[in-house]
C-alpha positions as CSV (number, residue, x, y, z in Angstrom):
1,M,99.8,93.9,60.6
2,L,101.8,91.8,58.1
3,T,100.6,89.2,55.6
4,Y,103.5,86.4,54.5
5,R,102.8,84.1,51.5
6,F,103.3,80.8,52.5
7,M,102.8,77.9,49.7
8,G,100.0,79.8,48.7
9,E,98.5,80.4,51.6
10,N,98.1,84.1,53.4
11,H,99.5,83.8,57.1
12,K,99.2,87.2,59.1
13,I,101.4,87.9,61.8
14,R,100.3,90.5,64.5
15,R,103.7,92.6,65.1
16,E,103.3,93.9,68.3
17,R,106.0,96.4,69.7
18,K,105.9,98.4,73.2
19,N,106.7,102.3,72.0
20,E,108.3,102.2,75.4
21,P,111.4,100.6,76.2
22,Q,111.2,98.9,79.6
23,H,113.6,99.6,82.9
24,S,116.2,97.2,83.1
25,S,115.2,96.8,86.7
26,D,111.8,96.4,86.1
27,V,112.5,93.3,83.6
28,L,114.7,92.0,86.4
29,F,111.8,92.3,88.9
30,S,109.2,90.0,86.4
31,L,112.0,87.4,86.0
32,L,113.0,87.1,89.6
33,K,109.1,87.4,90.5
34,K,108.1,84.4,88.3
35,A,111.4,82.4,88.3
36,N,111.2,78.9,90.7
37,T,114.5,79.4,90.6
38,P,117.0,79.4,94.2
39,L,117.7,83.3,93.4
40,G,114.1,83.7,92.7
41,E,113.0,82.5,96.3
42,Q,115.6,84.4,97.6
43,F,114.7,87.6,96.2
44,I,110.2,86.5,97.5
45,R,111.7,86.0,101.1
46,W,113.6,88.9,100.9
47,R,110.9,91.7,99.7
48,L,108.3,89.7,101.8
49,W,111.2,90.4,104.9
50,N,111.2,94.1,104.1
51,Q,107.7,94.4,103.4
52,W,106.4,92.6,106.2
53,Q,104.3,95.3,107.5
54,E,102.5,95.6,104.2
55,V,101.9,92.2,104.2
56,V,100.5,90.9,107.6
57,G,99.6,94.4,108.7
58,A,100.4,96.6,110.9
59,E,99.1,95.2,114.0
60,I,100.6,91.5,113.9
61,A,104.1,92.8,112.4
62,A,104.3,95.3,115.5
63,H,104.6,91.7,117.4
64,T,106.9,89.5,114.8
65,R,109.3,89.2,112.7
66,P,109.9,86.9,109.5
67,V,113.1,84.9,110.8
68,Q,114.0,81.9,108.5
69,F,112.3,79.8,105.3
70,I,113.3,76.2,104.3
71,R,111.2,74.5,102.1
72,G,107.4,76.1,102.2
73,Q,107.4,76.8,105.8
74,L,108.2,80.0,107.1
75,Y,109.4,80.9,110.8
76,V,107.8,83.7,112.6
77,W,109.6,85.2,115.6
78,V,106.7,86.2,118.0
79,K,107.2,88.8,120.7
80,S,105.6,87.0,123.6
81,A,103.9,83.2,124.3
82,A,100.5,85.0,124.4
83,R,100.9,86.4,121.3
84,M,102.3,83.0,119.9
85,Q,99.3,81.8,121.3
86,D,96.5,84.3,119.2
87,L,98.9,84.0,116.0
88,T,98.4,80.2,115.8
89,F,94.3,80.8,114.9
90,L,95.5,83.1,112.4
91,A,98.4,81.2,111.0
92,K,96.2,80.5,107.6
93,P,94.7,84.2,106.6
94,I,98.6,85.2,107.2
95,I,99.9,82.3,104.4
96,E,97.3,83.5,102.2
97,K,98.6,87.1,102.2
98,I,102.1,86.6,101.8
99,N,100.8,83.5,99.1
100,Q,99.0,86.7,97.7
101,F,101.6,88.8,98.0
102,A,104.5,86.5,96.7
103,G,102.0,85.4,93.4
104,K,102.4,82.3,94.2
105,K,101.7,79.4,96.9
106,W,104.6,79.9,97.9
107,V,104.6,79.2,102.1
108,K,102.9,75.8,103.0
109,S,102.7,76.2,106.6
110,I,104.1,78.7,109.5
111,R,106.1,77.9,112.6
112,F,106.6,80.6,115.1
113,T,108.7,81.0,117.3
114,L,110.2,82.6,120.3
115,D,113.9,82.2,119.3
116,R,114.8,86.0,117.9
117,K,118.6,85.5,117.7
118,S,118.9,85.7,114.1
119,V,116.0,88.8,113.4
120,P,118.3,91.8,112.7
121,S,116.0,95.2,112.9
122,P,115.4,96.5,109.4
123,E,117.9,99.0,110.2
124,E,120.8,96.5,110.9
125,S,119.8,94.8,107.7
126,E,120.4,98.0,105.9
127,E,123.4,98.9,107.4
128,R,125.0,95.0,106.8
129,L,123.9,95.1,102.6
130,L,125.6,98.6,102.6
131,K,128.8,97.1,104.4
132,F,128.9,94.2,102.6
133,L,128.6,96.5,99.0
134,S,131.1,98.1,99.9
135,K,133.3,95.1,100.6
136,T,132.4,94.0,97.1
137,T,132.4,97.2,94.7
138,P,136.1,98.2,93.4
139,N,136.7,101.7,94.3
140,E,138.2,104.6,92.3
141,D,142.0,103.9,93.8
142,S,142.2,100.0,93.5
143,D,143.6,98.6,90.4
144,P,141.5,95.8,89.4
145,S,144.7,93.8,87.5
146,R,146.5,93.4,90.7
147,G,145.4,91.0,93.3
148,R,144.6,91.4,96.9
């Protein structure tokens, strides 16, 4: 605790220091999770897509997959029309679980769909990400000063 004298009055200022420096990934995670930016929104979406089973439970995740998120509305692919009918009654608890996971009121409504054209499997998603990263990162043989 430090004490400063300012205009005849004593002011005590408490300095708190953490003994351990934070890992950069923890700092980035906390910034992205709390930020109300497009990047923060995409980070929440990415986490939800990757942890879908943990968020909604194994039974629901076995028959569903998130497809798209637009302005508070989450589109979820469902395997069959019968399952879709069942899930309409569970929409509110699913929204609550997702919002709890996101740490804020992120999803306002869910729209269930049978259209699967844009639902990659987790393996496909990881493969696409690795392919994208391998194209965008320079390799040892490339000279950054030369244009491609």
